[in-house]
VMD Tcl script that builds the backbone (N, CA, C; Angstrom):
set m [mol new atoms 171]
animate dup $m
set s [atomselect $m all]
$s set {name element resname resid chain x y z} {
  {N N MET 1 A 0.828 -1.187 0.000}
  {CA C MET 1 A 0.000 0.000 0.000}
  {C C MET 1 A 0.871 1.249 0.000}
  {N N GLN 2 A 2.080 1.133 0.525}
  {CA C GLN 2 A 2.938 2.309 0.583}
  {C C GLN 2 A 3.247 2.831 -0.819}
  {N N GLU 3 A 3.363 1.928 -1.785}
  {CA C GLU 3 A 3.613 2.357 -3.153}
  {C C GLU 3 A 2.451 3.216 -3.665}
  {N N LEU 4 A 1.236 2.816 -3.347}
  {CA C LEU 4 A 0.065 3.599 -3.759}
  {C C LEU 4 A 0.042 4.944 -3.040}
  {N N ILE 5 A 0.345 4.948 -1.758}
  {CA C ILE 5 A 0.423 6.207 -0.996}
  {C C ILE 5 A 1.464 7.124 -1.635}
  {N N ASN 6 A 2.606 6.562 -1.976}
  {CA C ASN 6 A 3.673 7.364 -2.604}
  {C C ASN 6 A 3.214 7.955 -3.930}
  {N N ARG 7 A 2.497 7.178 -4.721}
  {CA C ARG 7 A 2.002 7.688 -6.002}
  {C C ARG 7 A 0.995 8.815 -5.798}
  {N N LEU 8 A 0.127 8.636 -4.826}
  {CA C LEU 8 A -0.882 9.668 -4.571}
  {C C LEU 8 A -0.249 10.948 -4.036}
  {N N THR 9 A 0.727 10.806 -3.156}
  {CA C THR 9 A 1.393 12.006 -2.632}
  {C C THR 9 A 2.224 12.672 -3.726}
  {N N ALA 10 A 2.769 11.896 -4.656}
  {CA C ALA 10 A 3.512 12.481 -5.779}
  {C C ALA 10 A 2.587 13.288 -6.688}
  {N N GLN 11 A 1.299 12.964 -6.657}
  {CA C GLN 11 A 0.307 13.691 -7.454}
  {C C GLN 11 A -0.225 14.924 -6.722}
  {N N GLY 12 A 0.276 15.166 -5.516}
  {CA C GLY 12 A -0.085 16.386 -4.804}
  {C C GLY 12 A -0.963 16.208 -3.582}
  {N N LEU 13 A -1.376 14.980 -3.282}
  {CA C LEU 13 A -2.174 14.762 -2.078}
  {C C LEU 13 A -1.267 14.692 -0.859}
  {N N THR 14 A -1.794 15.100 0.276}
  {CA C THR 14 A -1.063 14.876 1.511}
  {C C THR 14 A -1.194 13.394 1.864}
  {N N GLU 15 A -0.383 12.926 2.767}
  {CA C GLU 15 A -0.459 11.521 3.170}
  {C C GLU 15 A -1.829 11.206 3.768}
  {N N GLU 16 A -2.359 12.120 4.561}
  {CA C GLU 16 A -3.685 11.922 5.147}
  {C C GLU 16 A -4.751 11.838 4.055}
  {N N GLN 17 A -4.682 12.714 3.072}
  {CA C GLN 17 A -5.637 12.677 1.966}
  {C C GLN 17 A -5.517 11.379 1.174}
  {N N ALA 18 A -4.305 10.901 0.998}
  {CA C ALA 18 A -4.084 9.653 0.266}
  {C C ALA 18 A -4.736 8.484 0.997}
  {N N TYR 19 A -4.566 8.411 2.304}
  {CA C TYR 19 A -5.194 7.338 3.078}
  {C C TYR 19 A -6.714 7.429 3.012}
  {N N LYS 20 A -7.244 8.650 3.069}
  {CA C LYS 20 A -8.695 8.824 2.966}
  {C C LYS 20 A -9.196 8.404 1.586}
  {N N ALA 21 A -8.440 8.719 0.551}
  {CA C ALA 21 A -8.824 8.327 -0.805}
  {C C ALA 21 A -8.865 6.808 -0.933}
  {N N ILE 22 A -7.883 6.145 -0.382}
  {CA C ILE 22 A -7.846 4.685 -0.437}
  {C C ILE 22 A -9.011 4.085 0.343}
  {N N GLU 23 A -9.324 4.644 1.477}
  {CA C GLU 23 A -10.463 4.174 2.274}
  {C C GLU 23 A -11.762 4.344 1.482}
  {N N THR 24 A -11.894 5.450 0.782}
  {CA C THR 24 A -13.079 5.691 -0.042}
  {C C THR 24 A -13.175 4.668 -1.166}
  {N N ILE 25 A -12.058 4.379 -1.798}
  {CA C ILE 25 A -12.034 3.381 -2.867}
  {C C ILE 25 A -12.413 2.010 -2.317}
  {N N LYS 26 A -11.898 1.670 -1.159}
  {CA C LYS 26 A -12.226 0.387 -0.534}
  {C C LYS 26 A -13.722 0.291 -0.262}
  {N N ASP 27 A -14.294 1.322 0.297}
  {CA C ASP 27 A -15.730 1.320 0.590}
  {C C ASP 27 A -16.558 1.233 -0.691}
  {N N PHE 28 A -16.142 1.942 -1.720}
  {CA C PHE 28 A -16.836 1.910 -3.003}
  {C C PHE 28 A -16.812 0.498 -3.596}
  {N N ALA 29 A -15.659 -0.129 -3.573}
  {CA C ALA 29 A -15.533 -1.483 -4.122}
  {C C ALA 29 A -16.414 -2.463 -3.355}
  {N N LYS 30 A -16.480 -2.314 -2.048}
  {CA C LYS 30 A -17.327 -3.213 -1.248}
  {C C LYS 30 A -18.803 -2.991 -1.549}
  {N N GLU 31 A -19.215 -1.758 -1.790}
  {CA C GLU 31 A -20.615 -1.474 -2.137}
  {C C GLU 31 A -20.971 -2.036 -3.506}
  {N N LYS 32 A -20.063 -1.896 -4.464}
  {CA C LYS 32 A -20.335 -2.341 -5.828}
  {C C LYS 32 A -20.208 -3.854 -5.993}
  {N N PHE 33 A -19.355 -4.457 -5.188}
  {CA C PHE 33 A -19.104 -5.901 -5.279}
  {C C PHE 33 A -19.209 -6.542 -3.902}
  {N N PRO 34 A -20.410 -6.539 -3.313}
  {CA C PRO 34 A -20.556 -7.029 -1.933}
  {C C PRO 34 A -20.140 -8.488 -1.753}
  {N N VAL 35 A -20.229 -9.273 -2.804}
  {CA C VAL 35 A -19.835 -10.672 -2.685}
  {C C VAL 35 A -18.324 -10.787 -2.409}
  {N N PHE 36 A -17.570 -9.760 -2.772}
  {CA C PHE 36 A -16.122 -9.749 -2.552}
  {C C PHE 36 A -15.697 -8.919 -1.344}
  {N N ALA 37 A -16.640 -8.498 -0.526}
  {CA C ALA 37 A -16.330 -7.610 0.602}
  {C C ALA 37 A -15.275 -8.202 1.527}
  {N N GLY 38 A -15.396 -9.488 1.821}
  {CA C GLY 38 A -14.409 -10.118 2.699}
  {C C GLY 38 A -13.017 -10.094 2.103}
  {N N ALA 39 A -12.922 -10.398 0.819}
  {CA C ALA 39 A -11.622 -10.385 0.149}
  {C C ALA 39 A -11.056 -8.972 0.068}
  {N N ILE 40 A -11.916 -8.015 -0.183}
  {CA C ILE 40 A -11.475 -6.623 -0.249}
  {C C ILE 40 A -10.932 -6.182 1.105}
  {N N ASN 41 A -11.647 -6.512 2.172}
  {CA C ASN 41 A -11.164 -6.173 3.514}
  {C C ASN 41 A -9.814 -6.808 3.795}
  {N N LYS 42 A -9.658 -8.072 3.450}
  {CA C LYS 42 A -8.383 -8.757 3.700}
  {C C LYS 42 A -7.252 -8.101 2.916}
  {N N LEU 43 A -7.525 -7.775 1.668}
  {CA C LEU 43 A -6.503 -7.139 0.838}
  {C C LEU 43 A -6.067 -5.805 1.426}
  {N N PHE 44 A -7.038 -4.959 1.739}
  {CA C PHE 44 A -6.693 -3.642 2.266}
  {C C PHE 44 A -6.118 -3.717 3.675}
  {N N ASP 45 A -6.622 -4.643 4.492}
  {CA C ASP 45 A -6.086 -4.782 5.847}
  {C C ASP 45 A -4.648 -5.270 5.826}
  {N N LYS 46 A -4.338 -6.141 4.874}
  {CA C LYS 46 A -2.974 -6.664 4.769}
  {C C LYS 46 A -1.977 -5.544 4.510}
  {N N TYR 47 A -2.377 -4.575 3.720}
  {CA C TYR 47 A -1.465 -3.512 3.323}
  {C C TYR 47 A -1.709 -2.178 4.025}
  {N N SER 48 A -2.657 -2.143 4.935}
  {CA C SER 48 A -2.919 -0.889 5.642}
  {C C SER 48 A -1.939 -0.727 6.794}
  {N N PRO 49 A -1.745 0.500 7.240}
  {CA C PRO 49 A -0.820 0.708 8.355}
  {C C PRO 49 A -1.364 0.064 9.619}
  {N N LYS 50 A -0.474 -0.462 10.405}
  {CA C LYS 50 A -0.864 -1.063 11.686}
  {C C LYS 50 A -1.044 0.061 12.700}
  {N N ASP 51 A -1.663 -0.257 13.827}
  {CA C ASP 51 A -1.920 0.768 14.838}
  {C C ASP 51 A -0.643 1.492 15.253}
  {N N GLU 52 A 0.460 0.734 15.374}
  {CA C GLU 52 A 1.706 1.377 15.787}
  {C C GLU 52 A 2.283 2.243 14.675}
  {N N ASP 53 A 1.810 2.052 13.429}
  {CA C ASP 53 A 2.262 2.865 12.302}
  {C C ASP 53 A 1.260 3.972 11.961}
  {N N ASP 54 A 0.320 4.248 12.851}
  {CA C ASP 54 A -0.740 5.200 12.557}
  {C C ASP 54 A -0.148 6.540 12.159}
  {N N PHE 55 A -0.489 6.996 10.966}
  {CA C PHE 55 A 0.046 8.240 10.440}
  {C C PHE 55 A -0.539 9.471 11.110}
  {N N LEU 56 A -1.613 9.302 11.854}
  {CA C LEU 56 A -2.245 10.462 12.498}
  {C C LEU 56 A -1.664 10.749 13.879}
  {N N ASP 57 A -0.857 9.839 14.397}
  {CA C ASP 57 A -0.277 10.054 15.733}
  {C C ASP 57 A 0.855 11.023 15.705}
}
mol reanalyze $m
mol bondsrecalc $m
mol representation Tube
mol addrep $m
């Protein structure tokens, strides 16, 4: 996920905005493809920052 964050920040988003954008995309994908919601959660959770890596702290 860090590669995606880096690409988004290179396009002018702040790191916080990049994480929010990814969260929005995740929610959108789950709404459009509810049968894949579990897989989508696993994919994003695998690559999301852990609590100790929280960018807002």
